[in-house]
N, C-alpha and C positions, 0 to 999 in steps of 0.2 A: 391480037389484032382487034377484036371487038372492043376491048378496053381502049385502045389507042383511038378507034374511030369516035368513041364517046367524048374522049378527051379534046380531039380536034373540033368535034361539033360544039362543045361547050366554049372553047376559046373563040369560035366564030360568033357566038352569041353575045359574049361579054361587051363588045363595043356597042351592040344594038341596046343593051340595057342601061348604058350611061345616059344620063339626062342632063343637059346643060342648064344651069339656073337661068331663070328667066326674071329680069329686073322690072317689077312694075312701078312706073313713075306716075303715082296718083297726083293729081293736082291738089294743091292745098284748098281747104275750104275757106269761106269767108269768116273773118273774125268780127263777130257782132259784138258791140258794147251793149251790155245789159245793165239796166238800173233798177233796183229794187229798194223799195222804201217809201215811207210817207211821213207827213207831219200832221199833227193834230192839235187841238185846243188844250190837251193835257199838258202839264209842265214836262221839259224835257228831262234828258237828252233823247232826241229823235235820231234815228240812224238811217243812213243811205249806204247801200251796198253796190259797188261797182265792180264788174267782171267783164272778161271777154271770153266768148266761146268760139272755139275752133269747130267748124260744122262740116259734115259731109252729107249734104242733102237734106238736112233738117236742123232747125235751130235748137233742138233738144238732144243733139248727139255731139260727141266730141269731148274735148278737154275744157274745164272752165277755170280760168286764171284770174286772180285778182288784180284789179288795177290799182297800182300804188302811186304814191307821190302825186296825186292830182290835188288841184285847188278846187274845193267844192263849197258853194255858197247858196244861201237862199235870199232873194230879194223880194220885199214885199211892194205893194201897190203905192206905198208912200216914199219909196226909194230907200228904206233902211235894209242894209245887207247884213247878214249874219253869217259868218264863216264857220264852216264844220272842221273838226280835228280828225285826222286819221288815228283811230284807237287801235286798230288791228288792220292786217293786210286787206285792203280794199273795202273797209269798213270806216265810214265817215260819221261822226256824231255832232249834233248841234250842241251849243252851250245848255248847260242843265236848266237855267232859267228861261229858255226860248219855249214859247207856245204860240200857235197860230190865233188868229182873232177872227170871229164871225164878221162877214162883211168885207174882208180885205181879200186880196188876190195875192198868190205867191208863185214866184218863178225859180225853178232849180237851175243854177248854172255851174257848168263843169269845164274846167280848163286842164287838159291832160298834159303829161310832162313831154309829149311829142310835139306840143304847139296846137293840137286840135282843140276846138271849143265847141261846147254844146249848151244847148238851152231848152228848157221845157216851155210849153205854152203856158200861159197864166192859168191858175186854178183858183176859182172863187170858193171861199169857205162859207157854206150856208148853214143855218141853225138846224141841228138835228132834234126831232121829237124826242122826249125822254121816254125811256122804258117805264111802264107801270111795275111790271114784275118779270121774273124769269121763272119758268116752271120746268119740271123735269118728270120723265117717266121711263120705265124699263122697256126695252124693246129688242126683239131678235132680229136678225139679219140672214136671210136665205143664203146659202152657199151651194156649191156644186156637189158638195159631200154632205149626205145625211148625218154622218158621224162627226162633222166638225162644223156645228152650229156656232155662229158668232152672236154675240149678245153684248148690250151696252145700255148706256143712258142717252136719251135724246133731250136736248135742251131747246126751249122754245121761248122766244121774246115776245111780251105782250105789250102793245103801246097804241096810241091814238094818232092817226095821220091827220095833218092839217089840211083842210079842204080848200085853201085859197092859193095852192101853188102845186106844181109837179115836184115829187120828191123821188130821190133815188138813195137806196140805202145798201150799205155794206156792213156785214157783220164778220167779226173774228173773235177768237178766244185768246185771252192773255195768259200768263204763267198761271198754273195750277199748283195746288198743294194737297197733298193726301197723307194720311196715317200709315206708316209702314207698320204692320203687325207681324212680329217675329215669335219664335218659340225657342228662346235660349234653353229652356229645361229639356229640350230634345237634343241637345248637342251631343255628339259622340266624337270619339278620338279617331284619329287617322287610322286607316286599315294597315299603315306601316308602322304603327306604333310598337315599339320593342316588347312591351309587357302586357298590354291590353288592347290589341287591336280591335277597333269598332266598339270599345266599352263606352258605356254612358258616362258622360262628364258634364252634367247640367251647368250652365253658367248663371252667375247672379244678375247679370245685366246684359241686355236691355231687350225689353219686349215692345216698346212703343218708340217709334221715331217719326219725324216729319220730313217730307221730301218735296222740293218744289220741282215741277216737271214743266219744261217747255218742249212741246211736241215738235220734232223735226219737220214732220210733214203738217203743214199747217192748213186746215179746213178753212173755208170760207163760204159765206152765202151772200146773195145779192138780191135785191128786190126793187120794184118800182110800184108807186101807188095807182098805176092804171086801174087796178080792180078794186081797190079799197079807198080812193081818194076820200078824205074827211071821215073816214070810219075808224073805230076801234078794231083792231085786228092782232093777229098772232103770226109769228114766222118760226119754222123749225130752223135753227141757226147751225147746230153742229151735233155730232154723233161722238160719244166717248165710248171706245171699245172697252169691255171689261177683260182684263188680262189676267184675273186671278189674284191681283194684288190691289188694283186701284180702289176697289170697293169692298174691301174687308172690313172698313171701319167708316171713316168719313172722307169725303173727297170735296175740296173746294174748288169751284169752276169760275172763271171770270169771263163774262160776255161783253163784247165791245160792239156798240151801235154806231155808225157813222154815217153822216149826210155826205154824198159825194156828188160830183157834177155828172150830167147826162153823158159826156164824153168818157169819163172814168168808167160809168156804168156800162157803156157799150164795150170798151175794152175789157172789162171784167167777164162780160158776158161771152165774148169770143173765147178767153181763156176756159171759163167754164164748159163751154162746147167741146174744146180741144181735150179737156180732161175726161170728158164722158165718152170719147171714142172707145169703142170696145175692141178694135183690132181686127174685124173681120175684113174679107177682101173686098166688101162693097163700102167701107168706110173711106172718107176722104183722107188724103195723106195730111200729116200736120203741116201747118202753114206758119210762115213768120208773121207774128202779129205786132204790128208796129204800134208804138205807143205815142206819147206826147213829146219825145225828145227829138231834137233836131240838131244835126250837125251844121253850125252856122256857115261854113264854108262850102258844104256839099249837102244841101237839102235832100237829095235822093238817097243818101246813106241810110240804110236800115239800122234803127236803133231800137233794141228790144226793151221791154219794161214800161212803166208809167209812173210818173210822179204825181201822188195824190195829196191834196191838202184838205183836211176835213175836220168839222166839228164832231166831238165824240161824246157818247154817254156810256158810262161803264157800270155794271151791276155784278156783284158776287153772290153765288149761291152755294149753300152747304148740303151736300148729298150725303144722306146717312144710309148705311146699309139696311137699317130697320125699315126705312120707308120705300124700299125696292121690292120688286116682285121676285121673291126668293126662288121661283121656279125658272126665272130668266137668268138668273146669275150663274156665272162659271163656277166651277169648283175651285176653291180657294188654293192658291199656291202656299205651300208651307216653306218657311224660312227656318230651319233647325238650328239657329245661331243668334248671336247678338245681331240686333236690327241694323247696328251701325256698319255691318259688312255691305249693306245695300249702297252702292255707289252714290254718294251725294246726300244720304240720310243723315239727320241730326236729332239729338235727343231734346234739344232746345226747343220749346214751343214758340212758333212764330209770335212776334209781339201784337200782330193784329189778327190773331186767331180767335174767333167768336163764333162758334157753331151754334150757340144757344139763341 
């Protein structure tokens, strides 16, 4: 009988334990068109990237989808139109001989396959002051862990600001190249080798390769001459982290200094402020930062991104390990193999490599 009572009790409980599925019908987020890219006075091609973002409360959440089969063109203030070619999904490039000119204004025009048309506000290209030099120094960066110190190289641009006008600056880094140092003499066989597991098997080649690096997360810096109008000044433009490989020998960095409009500066300032949010409960939530792109049929539509047209000055600098503070360098990473196993590395010396 006690066993029977327990069985009946369990049978009575089973219906109570069943949970009917609840279908949540969350509304679709808005799909924002995002425009990334700029043109400069350097020779092309220059690229413009078009995407759409499905958002749920923030412009920085959701899925990012390339916008394909659009007609993209740049029109200058004299009426000349240059069409861009879609070279990969959502990426459109100007002709190779295209370059912006100082004193002219440029407008980006986009016609989507669904019939919607967008245009930027005109961007005037102002002359950029030339950099006198770029310097570097070793720096350490504080972290939450005493055992995980970060260190690297700080790059600083030196230039003289003209005193007869207001100037707005934008700094980025171009593709970098560094020497990949390996140790093929330390190569060992596979632990599954049938006769000599983990046995030494030094290779004849190769210890030195060259690798071109384009960082996925692009740092940038901005500035205005409010505090240094007409003066010689310097600006810290980027930090290159030491990952144990970049500074084992020589690292070539490229600094780009651009003159931008006051509106472009204000847009980038808002982006900079958003990126500096620490994530505490007292921080303001991320906002949709509107750029200078407008839907011609619906001016109230939010379009993300900003089309920039700028004069540019570029300088390269070679950073040699022997000139860095050895106490601040990370422990070098060892590659016990041919340097060509490093993805993208090549033994061919770049034709423009000149560290001396």
